[in-house]
Rosetta silent file (secondary structure, phi, psi, omega in degrees, C-alpha in Angstrom):
SEQUENCE: MFGIDWEELLVIVVVAVVVIGPKDMPVALRTAGRWIARVRRVSNHFRAGIDAMIREAEMEEMEKKWAAQNEKILREHPADAPAETEPTGAYPARPMPAEASGEVPGPPPPDPDEPQLPLGQDT
SCORE:     score description
SCORE:     0.000 S_00000001
   1 L     0.000   83.726  178.108  -49.635   76.725   23.129 S_00000001
   2 L    58.921   22.448  178.344  -46.918   79.351   23.768 S_00000001
   3 L    76.444   20.979  179.181  -48.507   80.319   27.087 S_00000001
   4 L   -99.690  121.162  177.607  -51.666   81.761   25.490 S_00000001
   5 L   -78.917  171.486 -177.703  -54.862   80.990   27.415 S_00000001
   6 H   -68.835  -28.554  178.310  -58.224   80.540   25.716 S_00000001
   7 H   -68.629  -41.999  178.986  -59.339   84.014   26.840 S_00000001
   8 H   -65.490  -39.228  177.754  -56.328   85.652   25.206 S_00000001
   9 H   -63.603  -38.718  177.899  -56.886   83.603   22.050 S_00000001
  10 H   -63.794  -40.884  178.229  -60.532   84.735   21.969 S_00000001
  11 H   -63.771  -41.606  179.169  -59.436   88.399   22.206 S_00000001
  12 H   -62.625  -43.057  179.943  -56.963   87.869   19.324 S_00000001
  13 H   -63.223  -43.732 -179.502  -59.694   86.288   17.159 S_00000001
  14 H   -63.719  -44.056  178.895  -62.140   89.136   17.878 S_00000001
  15 H   -63.375  -40.831  179.174  -59.511   91.769   17.063 S_00000001
  16 H   -63.306  -40.874  179.135  -58.587   89.890   13.853 S_00000001
  17 H   -64.631  -39.676 -178.951  -62.256   89.744   12.755 S_00000001
  18 H   -69.664  -44.682 -176.066  -62.656   93.467   13.399 S_00000001
  19 H   -73.743  -49.131 -176.075  -59.383   94.485   11.703 S_00000001
  20 H   -80.220  -39.117 -177.852  -59.397   92.040    8.767 S_00000001
  21 L    98.951  146.954 -176.351  -63.139   91.729    8.400 S_00000001
  22 L   -66.150  -25.725 -177.045  -65.265   88.613    8.204 S_00000001
  23 L   -73.028  -38.469 -178.457  -65.172   88.555    4.394 S_00000001
  24 L   -93.803    0.520 -177.575  -61.360   88.322    4.115 S_00000001
  25 H   -61.298  -44.425  179.697  -60.890   86.105    7.207 S_00000001
  26 H   -60.764  -39.315  178.760  -60.774   82.729    5.304 S_00000001
  27 H   -65.944  -41.418 -179.952  -58.098   84.056    2.946 S_00000001
  28 H   -65.174  -41.720  178.980  -56.064   85.410    5.897 S_00000001
  29 H   -66.605  -39.463  177.626  -56.363   82.116    7.779 S_00000001
  30 H   -62.679  -43.828  178.528  -55.327   80.145    4.677 S_00000001
  31 H   -63.724  -43.607  177.998  -52.286   82.394    4.211 S_00000001
  32 H   -62.479  -39.841  177.833  -51.378   82.078    7.894 S_00000001
  33 H   -61.941  -40.703  178.274  -51.710   78.285    7.623 S_00000001
  34 H   -63.572  -42.835  179.095  -49.357   78.211    4.636 S_00000001
  35 H   -64.808  -41.231  178.615  -46.775   80.297    6.501 S_00000001
  36 H   -64.057  -40.767  178.091  -47.034   78.079    9.572 S_00000001
  37 H   -62.631  -41.614  178.072  -46.597   74.961    7.381 S_00000001
  38 H   -62.976  -43.695  179.168  -43.475   76.470    5.786 S_00000001
  39 H   -61.738  -41.845  179.050  -42.017   77.335    9.188 S_00000001
  40 H   -64.250  -42.228  179.402  -42.692   73.770   10.395 S_00000001
  41 H   -61.987  -45.858  179.350  -41.055   72.250    7.302 S_00000001
  42 H   -63.215  -41.838  179.062  -37.959   74.407    7.714 S_00000001
  43 H   -62.313  -44.556  179.074  -37.870   73.609   11.427 S_00000001
  44 H   -65.453  -39.308  178.072  -38.164   69.857   10.780 S_00000001
  45 H   -63.656  -44.179  178.590  -35.481   70.035    8.085 S_00000001
  46 H   -62.287  -45.750 -179.365  -33.173   71.924   10.454 S_00000001
  47 H   -63.114  -40.397  178.492  -33.866   69.461   13.278 S_00000001
  48 H   -64.397  -39.325  177.469  -33.178   66.473   10.978 S_00000001
  49 H   -63.902  -42.851  178.194  -29.859   68.028    9.943 S_00000001
  50 H   -64.255  -43.606  178.827  -28.845   68.573   13.561 S_00000001
  51 H   -61.479  -40.438  178.612  -29.859   64.994   14.466 S_00000001
  52 H   -64.609  -41.121  178.267  -27.794   63.628   11.565 S_00000001
  53 H   -63.617  -40.367  179.149  -24.759   65.641   12.678 S_00000001
  54 H   -65.037  -43.514  179.063  -25.146   64.338   16.241 S_00000001
  55 H   -61.942  -42.633  179.086  -25.438   60.724   15.005 S_00000001
  56 H   -63.345  -40.976  179.073  -22.334   61.116   12.838 S_00000001
  57 H   -64.747  -40.953  178.218  -20.378   62.579   15.767 S_00000001
  58 H   -65.173  -39.939  179.293  -21.488   59.711   18.008 S_00000001
  59 H   -64.888  -41.420  178.222  -20.515   57.158   15.351 S_00000001
  60 H   -61.951  -41.826  179.443  -17.056   58.737   14.967 S_00000001
  61 H   -63.875  -43.371  179.261  -16.603   58.634   18.737 S_00000001
  62 H   -65.779  -39.301  178.418  -17.676   54.974   18.890 S_00000001
  63 H   -63.326  -37.831  177.094  -15.348   54.086   15.978 S_00000001
  64 H   -64.556  -42.752  178.523  -12.442   55.695   17.842 S_00000001
  65 H   -63.615  -43.104  179.847  -13.296   53.695   20.975 S_00000001
  66 H   -64.120  -41.477  179.800  -13.567   50.465   18.959 S_00000001
  67 H   -63.791  -41.809  178.709  -10.247   51.124   17.220 S_00000001
  68 H   -64.604  -41.867  179.656   -8.532   51.761   20.575 S_00000001
  69 H   -65.496  -42.709  178.280  -10.062   48.604   22.054 S_00000001
  70 H   -63.360  -40.891  178.431   -9.013   46.523   19.027 S_00000001
  71 H   -62.867  -41.104  178.326   -5.492   47.921   19.206 S_00000001
  72 H   -62.779  -44.344 -179.606   -5.315   47.033   22.903 S_00000001
  73 H   -64.401  -42.788  179.809   -6.512   43.486   22.237 S_00000001
  74 H   -66.174  -32.356  175.761   -4.037   43.014   19.397 S_00000001
  75 H   -69.010  -40.353 -178.392   -1.191   44.236   21.619 S_00000001
  76 H   -72.949  -30.604 -176.495   -2.176   41.840   24.415 S_00000001
  77 L  -127.673   79.724 -179.191   -2.672   38.880   22.053 S_00000001
  78 L   -65.846  149.298 -175.682   -0.213   39.041   19.174 S_00000001
  79 L   -71.563  -28.878 -176.471   -1.062   36.838   16.192 S_00000001
  80 L   -91.332    3.056 -179.940    2.418   35.262   15.940 S_00000001
  81 L   -81.261  144.584  176.002    2.623   34.180   19.616 S_00000001
  82 L   -65.744  153.499 -175.404    2.229   30.482   20.481 S_00000001
  83 H   -64.009  -29.864 -176.824   -1.076   29.557   22.069 S_00000001
  84 H   -70.542  -26.116 -176.175    0.561   28.405   25.335 S_00000001
  85 H   -92.439   -3.565 -179.449    2.044   31.823   26.078 S_00000001
  86 L   -72.707  135.866 -178.892   -1.136   33.832   25.564 S_00000001
  87 L   -82.315   68.387 -178.016   -2.475   35.279   28.828 S_00000001
  88 L   -91.169  -18.620 -177.389   -6.017   33.934   28.457 S_00000001
  89 L    89.605   -5.406  179.069   -6.346   32.546   31.957 S_00000001
  90 L   -95.225  158.439  175.785   -7.182   29.077   30.611 S_00000001
  91 L   -70.401  148.017  177.041   -5.067   25.988   31.046 S_00000001
  92 L   -66.745  153.069 -179.111   -2.896   25.081   28.057 S_00000001
  93 L   -72.306  129.634  176.925   -4.244   22.340   25.830 S_00000001
  94 L  -123.489  147.775  175.844   -2.875   18.883   26.705 S_00000001
  95 L   -66.743  138.657 -178.297   -3.531   15.619   24.920 S_00000001
  96 L   -94.485  146.050  174.525   -6.106   13.586   26.783 S_00000001
  97 L   -65.726  158.953 -176.411   -5.744    9.854   27.505 S_00000001
  98 H   -62.118  -36.536 -178.892   -8.039    7.569   25.531 S_00000001
  99 H   -66.675  -39.000 -177.842  -10.105    6.636   28.619 S_00000001
 100 H   -74.606  -28.251 -177.416  -10.839   10.281   29.517 S_00000001
 101 H   -83.555   -9.524  178.563  -11.776   11.276   25.992 S_00000001
 102 L    88.595    3.484  177.965  -14.378    8.513   25.705 S_00000001
 103 L   -79.365  144.041  176.707  -12.643    6.739   22.837 S_00000001
 104 L   -92.689  123.003 -178.551  -12.648    2.947   22.864 S_00000001
 105 L   -68.854  142.293  177.771   -9.122    1.612   22.372 S_00000001
 106 L   -84.509 -176.304  178.741   -8.684   -0.770   19.450 S_00000001
 107 L   -65.702  149.176  179.980   -6.648   -3.968   19.454 S_00000001
 108 L   -67.041  152.701  178.850   -2.970   -3.509   20.187 S_00000001
 109 L   -64.962  149.591 -178.893   -0.643   -3.467   17.204 S_00000001
 110 L   -66.438  145.131  178.268    0.905   -6.860   16.386 S_00000001
 111 L   -78.102  126.713 -177.358    4.277   -7.651   17.887 S_00000001
 112 L   -67.563  -20.722 -178.671    6.858   -7.935   15.079 S_00000001
 113 L   -84.670  -18.690 -177.096    8.764  -10.700   16.959 S_00000001
 114 L   -81.496  137.250  179.347    5.727  -12.970   17.364 S_00000001
 115 L   -68.421  142.436 -178.740    5.108  -15.470   14.550 S_00000001
 116 L   -93.284  135.544  176.473    2.035  -14.747   12.499 S_00000001
 117 L   -96.473  150.443  174.652   -0.617  -17.436   11.985 S_00000001
 118 L   -63.860  155.281 -177.762   -2.683  -17.667    8.818 S_00000001
 119 L   -62.962  142.503  177.544   -6.173  -16.246    9.118 S_00000001
 120 L    88.509   -4.826  179.107   -8.823  -18.540   10.580 S_00000001
 121 L  -112.011  129.986  176.840   -6.375  -20.665   12.646 S_00000001
 122 L  -111.137  152.966  177.763   -6.122  -20.334   16.405 S_00000001
 123 L   -96.824    0.000    0.000   -3.429  -21.937   18.583 S_00000001
C-alpha cells in the first residue's frame, strides 16, 4: 500500500487521533472515504477512456491491414479473369470420364440407320 509499513500506518493513526480527537474521528474517516471513492471513480473513468481510445486505434490499424490485404487479393485474382488463368496452384477443371466419376452409363442412343422394331418384339 504505497510503501507504507504497518508501523508507519500505526504512527499516522495515533497522530490523527491526537490531532483530530477521538470524538471527530468517525466523521473524518467517513469524509476521507468519500474522497477516496471519488478519486477511484475518476481514475476508473479516466482508465476506461484511455482503454477505449487504445481499442479504437487498434481497430483502425487492423481495418487498414485488412483493406490492404483485400486489395492485394483482388489485384492477384481479378473478378473478370477466366478460372483457368487464375494463379491458384490447382489444376484446371477438366471433364471427367463416366467411369472415373462413378456414373453408370445408360444404354447407347439408337442408331438412326437401323430399322426400329415395335415394342415387345425381339429378333
